N, C-alpha and C positions, 0 to 999 in steps of 0.2 A: 332498604336497598332500592326498591322500587322508584321511594322518594329523591334517593338521588341519582338515580338513572334520568328522570322527569327534570330534575333543575338543571343536567350536565347537556340535556337536550334541549333546554329552553335555550340557556345561553348561549351553545352552538350557534342555535338558530339566531340568536339576538345581536351575534359578533360576526355571523356571515355577512350582513348587507356591510358593512365597515370593512372588513376583509377587499370587498369587490371598490368600495370607494378609495381605500388605501391603493388597490394595484392598479387601479387605470394610471393614475399621476404616476405611479414608480416605470410602469410602461412607456408611458410617454416620454419623461425624461430621458431615461435609459436610449428610448431610442432615438430622440434629438442626438443626444452626445453622444454615442456608440455607434450606434445603426447596424445592434449586433444581434442576428434573429438566434444567433445560440443563446445568447444571455438573456435574452426574452423566451427560451424555452425555460430556462432554468429558475426565471422568477415564477413564470405558471407554472411547474411543477414543484416548486417551493410553495406555492397558494394553495396549488391541488392536494398536498401532503397537511401541510396546518389545518385544512376543512377535516382531515379525514382523521387526524389525531385529535381534534378538538373535541368530535364526534365520537370517539373510541371507536376507530372503524379501523382493522389493518385490511391489507390487499396483499392479497397472494397472487402470483402470477405462475402458470404452467403451460409451456411448450414455447417459452420466449427465442427457444432457440428456430422455431419455424418461420421467425420475423424475417423476411430478406432484406437485403443490404440497400435496395436501391428504393425505389419509388414504389408505391404500393398503395390498396383499397381497405382499410381495416373494415366489414362488414359486422357490427354487435347488435346482441339484441336489446332492445330500451325498452327497459321496466320502470325508469326510475331516472331523476336528475343525478342520482348519485352513481350513477354511468359514466356520468362525466367526469366526476372527480376523479372515480376509482382509475380509471384510463389515463386521464392526466398526470396524475402520478407518478407510475409506472411505465408510461410510454411515451419516452422523453420524445419531443416534436412531433407531436403527431398533432394535423388540423382538423377539426372539427366543422360540422357543417352549420349553416344556422341560417335562418328565414331574410330572405333580401331587405324587409322591410326593418333588420334589427338594428343594419347598418347607416340605418337614416337617423337614431338616436343620437342626440350630440354626446361627446367625450367618448361613451362606449362604442357608439360604430367605431370612429377614428382608433379607437385600442382593438377592437375585433380586426379591422384592418392591420394595426399593424403586426398583433400576434400571426395575421396569413389565416385567417378563417374563412373558410370557401362559403360566399353566398350561394344560397340555394332559392333559383325564381321558378318556382314551379308554375305562375300562370304565365310565361311570358317565354315562347320557344326562341327568340331571336336572342334571350339575354343569356337562354341554356345553353345555347352554342355555342354563344359567347365566352361563357366560364368557361365550357369544354376543352375548348380551343388554347384556353388561356391555363390550364389546369395540365395540358399535356406538359408544355415547357416546364411546369413544377414538377413534375412527377419524374421528368430527365434530369431534373436536377437532382434529385433525389429526396424530394417531398413524400411525404406520407398522409395520406388523408383518413378519417374514421366518419361513415354515414349510416344509419340506421337503415337497415332497407324495409323494415316493417310501417314506415313513414311518421311513427310518434311514438308516444310512450304506450304500450300495451302491457299486457301482462294477463298470463292465462296458464297454472300451476302444472299444467300439461303438456302443453303444446304451444308453439312460435306463432305467432299471426303471417299471413299470409306475406308476401315480400311484394317490394314496390318494381319496376321495370326502372328507374331511375339509376339508382346507385349500379345497378348491371351494363346497363349503355354505357354510364360515363368510364368507367373500369374498361368495359371493349371499345370504346373511342381512342382509348391512349394507351391499348393494348398492356396494362398494367395486371397483375396477380390481384386475386380476391383473398384476402387473408380473415377467414372468418374467428370471429372473438366471443365465446358465450361467456355471459356475466352472469356470477351466480350469486344470489345475494344483497345484491341493492335493492332491488326491490322490499326486503324486509328492514332496511337501513332509513331508505323511506318513501314512504308509498305513495301510488298518487292522492295528491288530496290533502297530504299531510305536511307540516311545516317544520316539525321536530326531525332534528337528526340523528336516529339512531335511539329510538323514544323504548328500545324492549330491552334492550341488554347492557352491561355496564360493555361489554367489547364484542365485537361483531366482526366477522372475517365475510372479505367480499372477495371471491374467486374469478381471476381471470383467463380463459381457457383458450388458447390461441391455437386453433388449427393449422395442419398444412396451409399454403397455398396453392388456391386453387388456379391456372393459368385460363386467359382470357384469348391468347392468340391462337389463332383457328377458329374460334368462331366466329359464325358472320352472325349480321344482327336478328336475321329468322331463324338463328337457332339460340338466341337468348333465354327463351324459356326453358331450354334445354340444361341452359349456366344455371340459371336459377334455381331447377328444381335439385341439382346436382349439389351446391349449395345449403338450399333450405333444407336437404335431406339429411346433410350432414350435422346441421346444427341441432337442429328440432330433433333429434334423436340425441345428442348429448344434452338437453335440455331436459328433456322425458326423463334420462335414464339416471340424472344426478338425484332424484329423488331414493332411490337406491342405493343411494353410497351414505 
């Protein structure tokens, strides 16, 4: 059985780059012909579900009723690249953040723009302010974004890593609610440094636990740390307690 699991994991890892190469042209052609972001969202969702299927990963969503109808910012713990696959597979239309440098890559950068990925320019204050202002309009039109407040991929079985200020300032500037999402099981599906998808079990479940939204209206910039603490404590408590269930 272990051999079959390894073969399946290897096949999924080898097929993955080809799914990306196929996805890019499909998104570009679809965008040029139809210009329909809803169709783009469906294609991305189909791609993410395909990756999960090939990897023997099921994604369970708990608390979907906590997702607001309009614009919001999902905050998720980022222990693995599989976090992205799991969320993209089940949260239709969510826009993720990516380093601004990635947008300079030919074709790949164009695809990210077409699916309305949010560019993250950490070292350019003027660019950050510009992105924030543009995002306010997108939030007003009901777009939903997802960022990792930990600032990168981190994994500690007991506690989450300290949160960065950026995502909170971003949400506060647009006055949109923060929706905490605790992703459980993604690290086991693809640990940092590994290239094999779900190399340990034939079938594995990732759970997305969506908590109640936290409103940002009423918080002034000097209260950002208070808001940050509220969200961190809620997410960290659930992350810590998951080991008991």
